[in-house]
N, C-alpha and C positions, 0 to 999 in steps of 0.2 A: 855594493858597500859591506856585506858579509863576507864575500870573499875576500875582499881587502883587509877585514879584520883577522882573517886566516892567514895572511901573510903571502896571499897570492898576487901576482902582477896582474891588473885589471885595466882593461880599456873598454870604454862604453862607447859605441859606434851609433850615432843618429842620422836617420836619413833626411830630415827635416830639420826645423829649428824650434828652440822653445822662446816665447810661448806659442803655443797652437792650440786649436780648439778641437776637442775630441768628446765622445759621450762615453759612457760606462762611468758612472758616478756616484751611484748610491751605495753607501756602506752600510754594514749589518752589526750586530753585536758580536757575532762570531769573527766577522773581519777584524773589527777593532780589536778584539782579544788576541787574535793571533797577530797583528801587527805589533802589540803591545809586547806579548812574548819574545817575537823575533827582536825587538828594540833592547828587551832586557838580556836575552840569552848572549847576543852578539855585539853588546856594548855600543848601542846606538841610541844615546838618551835623547838626542834631539828629536827622534822620530816618536817618542812616548806620547808627547803632548797631542799628536795628530789623532789619537785613538779615542778622543772625548770633546764634545762641542766646548764645554768650559775651559779645558786646558788648552784647545787649539786658541780660543779667544784670547786667552791669557798669554801665550807665548808667540801666537803667529796672527794677530789682529789684522795685519794687512793682505794675509793670505785668505783669499775667497773660499767661504764654503757654506753650506746650507744646513740648518737645523732638521735633523731627523729623530723624532720622537715615536714613529712607528710605521705601520703600513695601513693605508686607508684605502679602501675598495667600494666602488659604487657600480651598480649595474644598470645598464640603460638599454632601452630599444631604440635603435635609430630612427629619428623622425617622430619620435612621440615625446611629449612633454613628460617629465618625470612625475609620477604620481606620489602622494603622501605617504610616507612609510613609518607609520608610528610603532610597527612592530619590528622595524629594522632587519625585515627579510631581503632588501635589496643593498644591504652595505654589510661590510664587516671591517671593523677597527681593532687592529692588534698593537698594542703599546709595547715598546722596547725598552723604555726607561721610565722611573718614576717622576724625573725633572730634567730640565735642561742641561744643567752641569755635567751630568755623565751620559747626555744623549748622544745618539750616533751622528753622522753628517753626510752631506752629500759632498764630494770632492769635485769642486771646480777645477777641472782637470788642466786648464791653461796656466793657473796659479800653483796647483798642487804638484803636477809634474816637472814644472821649472824649479820648484822649490826641492824635490828631491835630487834633481840634477845638480843644483849648487850646493846641496849637503855633499853629494857624492865627490865633487870637485875640492869641497874644502877639506875631505879626509885625505885627498891625495890621488884620487883616481883620475887617470887621463881621460879625456873627453873630446871627441871629434865630431862635429856635425855636418851637415849637408854632404854625407858620404853615399853614394850610390854603388851599392854593392851588386855585383853580377855574376860572381864565380866563388864556387867553394871546392877546393881541392884538399883531400886527405892525403898527407906526405908520409903516412906511416907513423911518426913521433910527432907530428904536430899538423895543423890545418893552416892552409893559406887561403885567405881571403882577398879577391881582387875587386877593384872597382874605380870609380873616379871621382875625384874631388876638385871643384874649380876648373874643370875641364882637363884635368892631368891625371894621368894614371897612378893609383895608390894601391898599396898592398899591406897586409896585417899577417902577423904569423902568431897562432894560439895553441895551446895545448888542448883547449876544450872552448867550445863555443855555446852559449845560451841565448836561445832565441825568443826574444820578447817583441816580436813584430806584428803579433795579431794573426787572425785567421788568413790564411792563403799568403803567409808572409814570406820573408826572405828564402829561409831553408826549404820550406814547401815549393817553392819556384826552383830555387838553384840546384836542390836534389832531385825534383821531379818526383815528389813524393806522392803517391797515390791519394784520392781523396775517398774517404770511406763514408757509409750513410749511418744516420742514427735510427735505431729499429723504431718502427710504427710512429716516427714522427712527420708531421705535416710539412709541407713546403711552404715557408712564410716569408714575407718582406717587410720592409720598414721604411718610414718616413720621419724625420727627426731634424730638429734646430734648435736654436736658443732665440729668447723672446724676450723683450724688455715691456714694462708697463702692464703686466698681467696682474689683474685683481685676485685677491683672496677668495677661494671658495666659499668660505665660511660667511662672506658678503652677500651671498646669494639666496634668495628666498628658499625655505626649505632645508637649508644646509647650516642653520644657526639656529639657537634656542631649542636644541633637541634634547636637552637634559646635560648631566654630568658627564662630558665626554671624558674619555680616557686620556686625551691630550687634543689640543688644537688640531683640526683635521688637515689644515694645509702645512703644519710643521712635519710633514712625513713624506713617505714615497706614496704618492697619491695615484691609484690605479682606477681607470674607468672602463668597466668590461662591457662589451657589446657582443652580439653573436657572430664568432669568429675572430675577435681580435681584441685589442685593447689600447688605451692611450696613457701615458705616464705624463705626469707633473711634477717638477723637482724644483723648488725655489732655492736659490741663493742669496747671501746676504749682502750683493752688489746691485741688487736690482734686476738681475738676469734669471731667467726661469727656463729650464730645459724641458722641453715637450716634444713629445712622438707618438706614433702608433706602429704598432707591430700587429700583422694580421695574417692569416691563413690565405693562400693565393686565391680561393674563391671568394673571401670575403674582400680582400685587396682589390680585385678586378673591377668590379663595379665603383670603387672609389678611384679608380685609375692614379695610384700613387705615384707613379712616375711623371705626372704633371706638376709635382712639387707643390708650391704654395698655393695654386688654385686647387688642389686635391686636399690639402690642409684645410683650407676655409671651407669646401664642401662638407667635409666630415664634421667638423666643429659645429657648422650650421645645423646639422642634425640631432645635436645634443644640447638642447637651449641653456642649460646650467653652464657648459664650457663655451658656448658662443658668447654669452654674457662676461664670463671670465676673461676671454680674449678680444672682447670688443675694442678695445683701444690699443692692443699689443701690437708690436712693431718686430720684425724679425731681424735679428742682428747679424744674421749671415744668410745665405741662400742655403734653403733646406738641402737635406741629403737624403736620396733614395737609394736604398739597398735592395736589389733584387732577389738576391738569394741570403737570407738571414743566417741559417744555420750552417756549420761548418763541422766537419771531423776529419782530422788528418789519418791517413793510413798507417803511418808511422809517426811515433813521438820521440824516439832516441836512437842513437848509433853510437859508435866506440868513442866518437869526440865531439859529441853534440846532444842537445837536448832541446825541446821545446818546452817553453812555460806552459801551462793549461790554457793560458789566454791564446797562445799560437796553436796548440794541439787541436783546440775545438771551441766552439761557441753554440750555445742553445739558444737562449733568449733573454733579454732584459727583465722578463717577469720574475719576480721575487728576488731580484739583485744577487744572483748566484754568482756571477763571475768574479767578485773580489774575493770572498771565502775559497772558491776553487784554485785561484792562482797563488794565494796565501799561503794554502796549504802545499801546494807544488813547491813554492820557494822553500818553505819549511823542510821539505824532504829532500829537495837538492841541496840545500845547505847541510843537512846530516849527513849526506852521501859524500860531500867534497870535504866534511870535516873529518870522518872516520875512514873514509875508502880511497882518498884521493890516489895514494901510492900502493893499493892494494890489488890483488889479482882479482878480487871480489867487484871491482869497480863496475864491470859489465854487467854483473848479476842484479847488482842494485840498482841500475839504471832500468833494466828490463823490469824490475819490479816497481821502480817509478812510474815507468810508461803503461804498466798493466793498472795500476791505482788510478793514475790520470782517466784511462780509458773508462774504467768502470764508474769512476764518479761522474763523467760526462754522460754515460749511459743512464745512471740513475737518475741525473737530472732530467735528462730528455724525456724518460718515461714519465716523470712527475707533471713537467710541461704539457707533454703531448695530452695527457688525462685532463689537464686544466683547458686547453685549446678544446677539446672534444666536449667541454660541459660550459662554455662561456654562454650558451643560451639557456642551462640549467644551474642557476645561481645557488640554491642549496646544496646541490653536489660540488659544485665548485668550491664553495666555502668550506665543506667538509674536508676535500682533498688539500685545501691550502693548510688545514690544521694539521696534515701529517708534516708538513715542511715546518711549521713554527713548532711541533712538538720536537721535533728532531733537532731543530736549531737551538730552542731552549734547553733541552736535555744535554746537548753537546756543550753550549757554554757553561752550564752549571758545573757539569763534570769536569771541564778543563779549570773552572776557578777553584775547584775543591782539589786541584792538582791530582785528578784521576783521569788523564787523558786515554788512558787504556779502555775507559768505558765508552769511548765515543772516537774511535780512531778513523772512522771513514766519514765523508760527507753524505748528509742524510740518512746516517746510521746504515748504509745500504748493505754492509756485510754483519750487522746485528742479527745473532742467531734466530729471533722470531720476528723483530720489526722489519727486518731487511725482506723476508719472504713474504710477510703479509703486505707490505707496499707493493711488492711486485704483482701479487695476486689483486690488489684493489686497483691498482693502475690499470692493469689489463681490463678487468670488468669495467672500469670508467670510461673505457673507449667505445663500449656497446650499450649503454644506457639508452632504452628505448621507451619505457613506461614508467609511470609515478610509482609503481610498486618497486620496481627495480631501484628507482633512485631512494625509496625509504631504506631499503635492505641494505643497500651500499652505504648510506649515510650511517646506518646503525653499525655495520661492520668496521667503518673508519673509526668511528668513536672507540669501539671496542680494542682497536690495534692503538690507539692513541693513549688510552689509559695507562698502560704500566710504565709508559715513559713521560706521561703529563706532569710536568713540574711547575705550569704556569695556569692551570685552573681552565684550560681550554675545553674540557668536558662538561663544565658548568653550563648548563642549558639555561639558568636563569639569567646569564649575561645577555642572552640575546644578540649574539654577534659583535658586543663591545667587551674587549679584553682588557682591563688594565694591568700594570704590573703590581702585584699584591704580595706581599712578602708572606702572609699566611699560606699562601699556595706552596710555597718551598717549603715552610715549615711542615704543613701536611704531608708532602711529598718527599721529605729527607730519606726515607727509608728506601726509595726507588734509584737513588745515587750513593747507597750505603752510609750515609752521613747522619751524625747526631744533630739535635736542634741547637747544640753549641758550636758545632761545625758551621751550620747555616747562618748563625748569628755571625760569626767571624767573616764568613764570605760577604755578608751584607755590610758590614764595617769596611772591610778591606776596599770593596769596590764603589765605596761612597754613597750608598743608598741613601742614607740620611743626610739632608742638606746641611 
């Protein structure tokens, strides 16, 4: 749609058909802000309402989504009932919005993707589905794509190809691109699907009546952490719940994830609260097992092609990093097409895009690897998570203040002080052995977080419950070079008050 707005002739090729069920469903404040910015910058007003729960419900009430007020984490020992946790040592709740109207969403991709394709067609893009491409030929001044549709040969000529086909997708196969490795990242696999008739966790004993929660615990991306793996539960407003598990190979092996539904039942039976929550659940589709979850392409662009970040690499669903990474990539490619389309610097800018994409995937993998290494050490896991939430909230604030230069990279990985500090902390987190090391690491993490903390994440009196509090922003205005009046304007413009 952006390329079309620039006057390019665009064709959208689809291997399958819409609607279709896929995962990759949980948005974040930064994702929504990037989507909103792209819609404004490139005159796509129909997309802006999709950036908030309230406006989504107002403009697209028949397009399924889920309410996401924050990130919910609980730590479990498989096979053991959860002990009472009055000090909240085994939980982490990080709010992302003060109320439902401006909340984030889970994207029910069958509806969401079909909506985007319909919007593209309405703008005038040509769309062809059920196309099985098998050949890419660079003809010097154009690219030739060849394949079949309805059993007949079909071919397309294009000046440039953007590949959005996901890990190990079309261009990776057609161009025989090498597969690279994510440094120090464990081998992981996943099992996931969609379920109906899943009850709410806050209806289970021990998960309700816990005090004044930052938000209802189920209206979130819910994470259940265990040694070597984690379970996600995302609720949609059509009665469907997305759920799955991602785990290191050593944790997945005894669960035999390749057994599908039987493996899922074995896993949830070992966590009493989830067992009760899914007691009457029914699978809507056969569960999907992914033997190799992470991926990184050895090449990300060429003279006449580029992989979106979602096709260039994938780390893990943990912390919902996929959407912001890809939306950042879309924003960067859009700027390249806008300013360098007929420039001799096009190749240079594309190489810069590839470098940024690779470095952000590396930064994400370092974070997630450190979290996997500490899933049996929840205090360290919690502290490491705060590095992500601090970077995300700082980036969102900087962008809302129209100061994107303060947060040009995902996870602030190229920030002059925070970036190197994170690298060091993630490396140390891979080798925590004794309690003293854990304590020192947690203290050093909080020291790294404090200079960019605009969300009160260093406030230990909150005991792992972090609401959205405007006073945190006012107190931290100097960290983003803002005045109190500018913070007040920011809160008004983003709809903080109902």
